[in-house]
N, C-alpha and C positions, 0 to 999 in steps of 0.2 A: 638580644645579641644581634639578631638579623637587622633590626632597625638601625643599630649602630653602624653596621657595615653599609647598609643603604645610604645613610647620611654621609659616611666617608666617601663612598663612590660618587655621590652627588657633588660633594665638595671638589673632589678630584676633577670631576667633569667640568664644573664651572671654572675651575682655575685653568684647565686646558684651554677652555674656550676663550678666556680672557687673554691668555698668552698668544693664542692664535690671532685674535683681533689686534692686539698691540704689536704683534710681530710685523704686520703689514705697515703700520705707521712707522716703526723703527727702521724698516728696510727703505721706506720712501724717504725719511729724514737723512738717513745714512747716504742714500743715492744722491740727494740734493747736495749734501756737504761735499761728497766725492766730486760732483760736477763742478761746484764752486772752486774747490781745490785745483782741479785740472785748469779751469778758466783762469785763475790767478796765475798758475805756473806758466801757462801759454802767454799770458800778456806781460809778465814781469821777468821773463828770462832774457 
């Protein structure tokens, strides 16, 4: 039973790490898209 709990906590840990790593990528992509959006609005208004 303890091994199963260990495995579950390890899986959760790795998932959390993955989310954290990808979060930065998503934030950067979102930021770039936002900047492009602002850029287009400024130039085409």
